[in-house]
N, C-alpha and C positions, 0 to 999 in steps of 0.2 A: 308508479309512473310507467306507462307503457313505452316500448321502443318508439312508437310513432310520436308520442308526446316528446320524447327525448330529442328525436330528429328535428321536430318542430322548434323546440327551444334552442337547440344548437344553431339551427339556421337563423333564428331570430337574433341570437347573440352575434353571430358572424356578420350578418347584414347590418346590424346596428353599429358594430364596431367599425366596419368599413364605411359607414355613412354617418359622419358626425352629427348631422342634423337630426338624427333620430334620438340622440341624447340618452344613451345608456348611463352616462355619468350622473344623470338626474335620478336614476332608479336606485342607486346605491350611494350610501354616504362614504366619505373618504375612509379607507382602511377596512370597509365592510367586505366580507367574502360571501359569495353565493355559489354553492356547489350543486352540480347536476348529478343526481345519484339514481341508481336502480339496483335493488337488492344489495346495497352497501358497496356497489362498484362505482367509484367516483369517475365520471367521464371527463369533466372539465370544470374549471373553477374561474370565475371572474372576480377580479379585485380592482377596486378603485384605489389609485395610488394615494399615499398620505397627503399629497398636495391637492388632490382632487382634480389633477390635470389630465389623467388618462385612465383608460380601462384596460386591464391586462387580462388576456385569456390564456390560462395555463392548461394545456392538454394533459390529461392523466392517462396512465396505462390501465386499460380495461382487462380484467382477468378472463372474461368469458363471453363478452358481447361483440367484440370486433367492430364497434361502431365509430371508432375514432378516425379511421382512415388516414387522410393526409394530415390531420391535426396531430398525429403522433410524432411528427417532426417538430423539433423545438422551435416554436414560433410565438409571437405575441402580436396583438392588434393594438395599435396606438391611435388615439383620437386626434392628437395634435403633436407638435414638435417640442413641447415644453418639458417633456419627461427627462429627468436626470437619472443617472445610474443609481443614485441613492434610493430612487423610488422602486427599484426592481427587487422582487423577492428572490432569494437563493434557494434552489430546489435540488433534487437529486437527478442524476442522469444515468440510468442503468445501461449496461452494455446491450446493444441491440439483440433481441431474441432471448434475453436473459432475465426478463421480468417474471417474477413469481408471485402468485397470490396464495395466501394461506390464512385460515381462520377468518375469512371474510374481510381481510384488510389488504390494502394496496401495499405491495412490497417496494414499489419504486414509482417515481413520476418524473416526467420530463422537466427540464430546467428552462427557465426564462433567462437568457444570458445577456442580450443586448438589444437596444432599440433597433427596429427594422430600418430606420433611416441612417444608422451608422454603418460603417464599412470596416471590417476587420481585414487589414491588408495581408497579402502574401509577403512574408519576410524571409522564408527559407524553403528550399526544395531539395530533393535528392531522388535517386532512382537505383533500382537493382535490375539485374538481367540474368536470364537463364537460357542456356547453360552459361556458366561463367567463362569458360574457354571454348568457344564454338569452333567448328571446322567450316571450311569453305562450303557454301551452299546449304548450310544448316540453318534452320529458322531460329532466330534469337528473339526472345520476348522481353521487352523493356517495360517496367512498371514504375510509375511516378508517385511521389507523395509530396505534399506541400503543407506548410504550417505558418501560423502567425507568431509574432513575437510575444504577445501577451500569453499568460498562462491562467488556467482555471482549475479548480478542484472538481474532479469527477467522482461522485459517490455512488455506491450501489449496495444492495442487500445481498449477502451471500447465503444466509440461512435464516428462516423464521421459525423453525421447529425447536422451541424451547428457548431458554435464556442462556446466552453465551457469556462465559466468564473466562478470565485469565487467557485472553487471546495473545498469541505470540506469532510475530510475522517474520518471514525471511523471503528474500528474492533469489531466484535462480539466475543462471548466466544469461537468460533471455529476459530478465527483469519481470518474470511472472511471479505472482504472489503465492506463497504457501503459508497456511495458518494452522496452528494447533490451538485447541480450546476445550473447555469443559462445558457440557450442556446440562442445564437443569430443566426439568426435574429428574431426568434420566440418570444424571451423575456419570455420564460416559465421557471418555476422552475421544475427541474427534479430530480429524485432519482434513482440511480443505485445500485444494489447489486449483489454480486457473490454468487450463490446458490450451489456451489460445482462442477458444470459441465458447467455452462454457466452464462453469465451476463443477468440480468433482468433489464429493464429500464421502468420507468413509469413517467407520468407527474403528479406532485402534484397540481400545479395551473397554469392556462394559461390565466386568466382574467387580461388584462392590462399588464404593464411592471413589471414583478415579478421575484424574485429570486436573486436580487443583494445582495451582502454581505452575502450569505447563510452560516449558521453555523449549523453543524449536531452533535447530540449526540444520543447514544443508551441507552435505559432504562434497567432495571434489567432483562427484558425478551427479550431484543434484538430488541425492536421496535424503529423506528426512530422518532426523534423530530427535527424540523428545525426552526430556526429563520431567517428572511430575510426582505428585504426592497421592498416595492412596490412603484414605481415611478409614480406619477400622473402628475406633471408638474415640472418646474424648481424650484419652491419654495414650492412644496407640495408633501409629500410622507408619507408612513405609515410603522410602525414596525408591521410585521406580524409573526404569529407562527402557525406551522402545526405539527400535530402528527398523527401517524397511530395507531388506537385503536384495531387492530386485524382484522377488516373487511373493513374499509375505512379510508380515510384521513379526519381529522377534522381540520378546518382552522378558525382562528379568527384574528381580528385586535386588537393589544395590545395598541398601541399609534398612534393616527391619527391626532395630532395637529401640524400644520405647516409641515415642511419638516424634518421628524424624521426617526429614524431607520437606520441611516447611520453607516456602519461598525459594524454590530451586532456580538456578541460573546455569545454563549449559553453554559450553564452547567446545569446538573441535580443534585439535591441533593439526599440524601439517601432514600427519599420517592418518587423519580422520578418526583419531581416537578421542573418546569423550572425556571431558573434565566438567565437574559439577560442584557448585557451591550451594550450601543449604544450611538451615537451622535445625539442630537437634533439640527440639523444644522441651521434651520431657524424657528423662528426669533432669537433664543437666542444663538446658538452655544455653548452648554454645554454638559457635560457628564452625562448620566442618567443610572440608574440601576432599573430594574423591576423584581419582583418575583411573583410567583403564590403561595398563601398560602393555597390552597385547596378549596377556595370559590371565591376569587377575586384576581385581579392583584393589586400589591402595587408598586407604582412608587416613586423613590427618585432622587433628583438631587445630584450628587456626587461632581462635580466641575463646577463652572461657572465663574472662574477668567480668563478673556480673552477668546480667542477662543480655546476651548478644546474639547476633546472627540473623535477625529478622530483615526481610527486604534486601537480601544480598544481590549483588550484580557482579558477574565474573567476566573478565577479558584476559586473553593470553597475549603476551608481547611477542616480538619477532623471534625470540629464543624459545618460546613455548612456556615461559614462566607465568604463573597466575597472578592476577591483581584482582582484589575484591573490595567493593564498597558495601557497607552494611550499617544497620541501625543498632545502637546499644541502648538498652533500657537502664539509664542511669538515674535512678529515682531522685528527684521527682520528674525529671525531664528526659527526653530522648536526645541522643547525640549521634552525629554522623562520624563513622570511622572508616579507615582505609587500611588494607593489609596487602602486602606483596611478599613474594618469596624470593630471596636471593639464592645464592648457590648452596647455602647451608641451613637457613632458618627463616621463619616467618617474622616480618617486621610489621607492627601495628602502630597506628597513630590516630589521634582525634583530629578531624578536619574542621568541624564546626560544633560548638556546644552552647551557642547563644540562643536561649530559648529552647523550645522542644522541636528538634530538627532531625532529619535523617530518614524519615519514613519514605518508602517507595523510591529508594535510590536507584539510579541508572548510570552505569559506568561505561566509558569508552576511552581508548588510548589513542593519542595522536601519533603522527609519523615519527616522533622522537621517543615514543613509549611512555609519555607523560600522561597522568590520569586527568580526566574531566568527568565531573559528576553532576547530575541533575537530581534534585530532591525536594521534599516538602518542608516548609517552615510552618508548623502548626500554630505557633504562637502568633504569628503575623498573617496567617492564612495566605501564604505566598509560595511561589516557586523560586528556589535558589539554585545558583550555578557556581560550582567551585572547580578550579583547575590549578594544577601545580606548574609553576613557571620555571622549574629547575632549582629554585632556591626556597620558595615558600608557597603557601596556598593563597590564592586570590579568590575572593567570594563576592558575589553580587546577587541582587534580587531582580528577577525579570519584571519589566514594566507591565502594568495592566493585568497581572495575574491575581485576581481577587478571589479569596477563599478557594484556592486550588486544592484539590484533594484527589484521592484515589491514585491510580497508577500514573507515574511519569516515565517517559521514554526518551532517551537521549542518544543521538548519533553525531558523528563528526563528518563534515564534507571533505572534499579534496583539498581544501585550504586549511583544514583542521579547525574550521569554525563550527560552533555547536548548533545543532538543530534539536529542538525539544518539543514534544507533543504532550499535552496535559488536558485535564478536564477542569474547566473554570466553573465552579459550582454557583458562583454569584450570577453568572450569565446563563448557566445551564447550557454551555457550549463546549465543543471540543476545539481546542486552540492548537496552533502550530507557531512556534516562535523560532526565529533564526537570526544569527548575528551576521551582518553583511560586510563586516570589516570596519564599520564606523559606528553602528548602533544596532539595537535590537528591533526587528520587525515582527509584528504579531498578526496572525491571520486567523479567521474563523473557518474551520473545516466543515463542521456540521453542528446542528443543535441536538439536544436530547441525547448526548453521546458520552461514553466514559470508557475507561480501561484501555487506553491506546497503546499500540506497539508500532514504532516507526522504523522504516528502513529507507535507504537511498539507493537509487539505481546507478548505473555507470555514468549517467549524466548529472548526478546529484539531484535528481528530482525526487521529492518525498512520496512515500507510500505509507498508509496508516491502516491498521486493522483496529477495530473497536466494537463495542456493543451500542445499541441504540438507546440505552437508558431505560425508558419506561417499558417498552416491550422486550428489550434485551436481544433483539435480532443481531446476528453477526453482520457487521458492516465492513466495507473496505473503501478507502478513498485514495486517489492518486492525483498528483498535480501534473497536468499535461499542457502542451501547447494548445491554444485555442484554434478552432477550425476557421480558416479564412472564409470570408463571405463569398458564396458562389454567385455566378459561375466562375470556374477556374479553367483557363485555357492552357493546355500543355503542348508546346511545340518542340520538335526534336530536330537537331542537326546530327545526322547519323554518321558523319565523318567521311563518307565516301561519295559525297555529292547528293545524297538522297535526304529528303526531309519528310516529316510526318507530323500528325497532330492527334492528340488523345492521351488519356491517362495511361492506357496500355496499348503499346504498338508492337508489331512484329516486323522483322527485317532479315534479309539474307545478304551475306557478303560474298562476292564472287572471287576475291583474291585473298591470299593470306597476307596479313599485315597487322599493324597496330593502328586502330582508328580512335580518334578523339570524338566522343559523343557528348553533345551539349543539350541539356534540357532547360527550357525557359517556361516557368509557371507564372501566369499573369491573371489578376482579377481587376476589378474596377479601380482599386486604390493601391495596388502594389505589384511588385514583380521581383522574382528571384531566379537565379540560374545555378546549375550544378553541372560539373564536367567530370567525366571519367574516361579512362582509356580502355578499350576493349581489344584484346588480342585474339585474332582469328588465325587458326593454324591450318595447314594442309591436312587432308585426310590421310590416314596411314596407307602406305604403299602396299599394294597386293603382290604377294610373292607366290609363285607356283613351284612346288617341290615335286619332282618326278621320282618315281621309285628307281633305286639303283639295281641294275640287273647284272649279275656276274655270270660269266659263261665259263664252262669247264673246257680248257684247251686240250684235254685228253692226256695231260701229263700225270 
């Protein structure tokens, strides 16, 4: 199909969608898709809603043709007003300028979020200014932002080069994501981080089969530390540790006896020193714990009763003492165990032994230092959640988690409520479940996705890294405030009798004082205000120092 034919077809689709009498709905059956393609680059897709009530035009990101133009903004064309939100498809929304095409496939596409006739109201606004403490007659620049009360999942593709396994996610102080992972078929350990405008990806180690069971943590200055497994043969492997020192990656082997370093879990203490739990699979099949004391690695065996230690998850309490959840191979079934170290010894206990349970455990400690664990129930194909209330273990099954498998990831929010991400194999969807204080709420993050790692930012918004399932692309999702429906008008009361309008405004103050600045953001269906005080100081006084001249009096 030539570019001219594509333009003609796009024009026809737009004209027909904007003119109901032309009847595009009669051209396609309900639920039927029609893609516009050229050289495998999908330009747009039309879909008749399941009810047959509307035609949706979903713009797609073109890798090399630049033919989308204004369609690349997230839009839809609706033939009438009977469309419900259930009729809308959920798609990806890559960061602007960050769409990548590889192997002739589209790495991201724009999302259809809401009917054009609806209005997403402004419910919140805020602003920043620079310089923070201006002087008299210095230009101050104010920048506004506004958001809606509803939230949406924003998904994007980080890398399409190979199949991403064992992704581990951490957020820095600016809530920017950092991810460690293994890439097949190269068997490299890689590290990706978002720098504010684009993703940066680098190879940490590529010698041999490295990167299995990677676990990432960021230190107090935001530098990455990673524990992982290096596979040498079927019965030989190493626990490895890598960290970035500010100029280059430093890599060392922590434990190299037998086949060790299976299922690593890394945590950093208050001194940024690493602690790792892992399984020494061969020849002993036990759970081990190793820590760096500032001069050497100290290794301990935590549990060696039966085959133990797979799928361990490590957390440190406020005193720096380790807590570990893990799976025990208690023939014929698996069990979930928990271990913690008091002042003198390790204490181990069985948490759940009903059926075959405990695989892919994920541990977090609440504000009282009590353990919370998410894990798989393979007997019932479910996700289970266990927590200790100070006296005994409480266990429940998450609703709607049918045939959950692969990696489970658990974190606790500011209220100590659990948030769990998992792969629902029955629905082939990545799910996110959270307890809101009264009941469990379950959301779909993405389809064709597995291997999640979840983290919460300072506002308790979830972020998840994972792979795309079939293609194995490294993916990242975050839940963010929806964008209010434009246009949004920003008006400013600058506190000194002056007023301005615009998302970014500049102003100078003539007198030193503290000024109350108020921003009002308004759209067709909502309004919000934000107020801050801006302190303007006098410029530093100029002082002239004259040289001291000494005269000889002749004495």
